[in-house]
Every structure is written in C-alpha cells, then in structure tokens.
C-alpha positions as CSV (number, residue, x, y, z in Angstrom):
1,M,88.4,48.2,158.5
2,A,85.6,48.5,161.0
3,E,85.6,46.4,164.1
4,S,83.5,43.2,163.6
5,I,81.2,41.3,165.9
6,H,79.8,37.8,165.7
7,V,76.0,37.2,165.5
8,K,74.9,33.7,166.3
9,L,71.5,32.7,164.8
10,P,69.0,30.1,166.1
11,D,70.2,27.5,163.5
12,G,73.7,27.7,165.0
13,S,75.2,29.7,162.1
14,V,77.3,32.7,162.9
15,K,77.5,35.9,160.8
16,E,80.5,38.2,161.1
17,V,79.3,41.8,160.7
18,S,80.6,45.3,161.5
19,K,80.0,46.6,164.9
20,G,76.9,48.9,164.8
21,T,75.1,46.6,162.3
22,T,71.4,46.4,163.2
23,A,69.2,43.3,163.5
24,L,67.4,44.5,160.4
25,D,70.7,44.6,158.5
26,V,71.3,41.0,159.6
27,A,67.8,40.0,158.5
28,K,68.5,41.5,155.0
29,L,71.7,39.4,154.8
30,I,69.6,36.3,155.4
31,S,66.6,37.1,153.2
32,L,64.7,40.2,152.1
33,R,61.4,38.4,152.9
34,L,62.6,37.8,156.5
35,A,63.6,41.5,156.7
36,D,60.1,42.5,155.6
37,A,58.4,40.0,158.0
38,A,60.5,40.8,161.1
39,L,58.7,42.8,163.8
40,V,61.3,42.8,166.6
41,A,64.5,41.1,167.5
42,K,65.7,39.2,170.5
43,T,69.3,39.4,171.5
44,N,70.7,37.5,174.5
45,G,67.1,37.1,175.8
46,D,66.1,40.8,175.5
47,L,63.7,42.2,173.0
48,I,65.1,45.1,171.0
49,D,64.0,47.3,168.1
50,L,65.2,46.1,164.7
51,T,67.1,49.3,164.2
52,K,69.1,49.2,167.4
53,P,72.8,48.9,166.6
54,L,74.5,45.7,167.8
55,E,77.7,46.6,169.6
56,K,79.0,43.2,170.8
57,D,78.9,39.5,170.0
58,T,75.3,38.3,170.5
59,D,72.8,35.5,170.0
60,L,70.0,36.9,167.7
61,R,66.5,35.8,166.9
62,L,64.4,37.7,164.4
63,L,60.7,37.5,165.4
64,T,57.8,37.7,163.0
65,D,54.1,37.6,163.4
66,K,54.4,33.8,163.9
67,D,56.1,34.5,167.3
68,P,53.7,35.2,170.3
69,E,56.3,37.6,171.8
70,A,56.4,39.7,168.5
71,L,52.6,39.9,168.5
72,E,52.7,41.2,172.0
73,V,55.1,43.9,171.1
74,Y,53.1,44.7,167.9
75,R,49.9,45.0,169.9
76,H,51.5,47.1,172.6
77,S,53.0,49.5,170.0
78,S,49.7,49.7,168.2
79,A,47.9,50.7,171.4
80,H,50.4,53.6,171.8
81,L,49.8,54.7,168.3
82,L,46.1,54.6,168.7
83,A,46.3,56.6,172.0
84,A,48.6,59.2,170.3
85,A,46.2,59.5,167.4
86,V,43.1,59.9,169.6
87,L,44.9,62.5,171.8
88,E,46.0,64.5,168.8
89,L,42.5,64.4,167.1
90,F,40.7,65.1,170.4
91,P,43.0,67.0,172.7
92,E,40.4,67.3,175.5
93,T,40.3,63.5,175.8
94,K,42.4,61.9,178.6
95,L,43.9,58.5,178.9
96,D,42.1,56.6,181.6
97,T,45.1,55.6,183.8
98,A,42.9,54.4,186.7
99,R,42.1,51.3,184.7
100,P,45.2,49.9,183.0
101,P,44.3,47.9,179.9
102,K,44.2,44.1,180.2
103,A,46.1,41.8,177.9
104,D,42.9,41.4,175.7
105,S,41.7,45.0,175.7
106,F,42.6,48.4,174.4
107,T,43.5,51.6,176.0
108,T,40.6,53.3,177.6
109,F,39.8,57.0,177.4
110,T,37.7,59.6,179.3
111,G,36.3,62.7,177.8
112,P,34.0,63.9,175.0
113,L,34.4,60.8,172.7
114,H,30.8,59.9,173.5
115,S,29.8,62.8,171.2
116,L,31.0,60.8,168.2
117,R,28.3,58.2,168.7
118,K,25.6,58.1,166.1
119,T,22.1,58.9,167.4
C-alpha cells in the first residue's frame, strides 16, 4: 500500500491520502464543485499549483475566486498568457521591462502594435 499523508483542512477535519496526491485530488474528494472552482492551493502558508503533488503532512486551503490571494494569482497568470499571445502573434513586439506593471495595470509592450489602431 502507498505511503499516506494527513491533510488538515480549514474546518479542522483531516483527510488521509496517498503521498503524491494533489490539492486538486483533495478538492475532488470534498466536492466536484469545489474542484471546479479552485484556482490555487495554499499549503503551510505557501501558494502552490493545484496539480503539485503533496509529499508530506500539511495544512491545506483551496482558494477560489472569492479569495483575494487567488484572484491575484489568476490576474498574474492571465498577464503572462496575454504577453505570450501578443509575442507569438507579433514577434517584433517587445515587453516593456523598463516600466513594470502596477497592481492595477496590464503588461506594457513596445513595438509595432500601434499599427493595429483604426484610423
């Protein structure tokens, strides 16, 4: 039998799962709706991807769009996806690293994107 670990949830309950189980797997054990809504997990105070294997006993929180920390992660990841898409569609475009984005702004670019403006 696989080695097991204990995952303590915010309500104080403890799930015994196999070592290597992911936070998403734990979410599915609780509720499929929670698994669908979860954006990121927090284990022992650290944010982790839902698909990262859990290797030892841990405290686990599953964060949804109702959690400000999860929205921060979601927005950050979305900014990376946006930047990757722009750079793939317009390879001559550069990320503007001289002006890092503020918390309430998006990634900035330099290059020929101005040619997309309607006249």
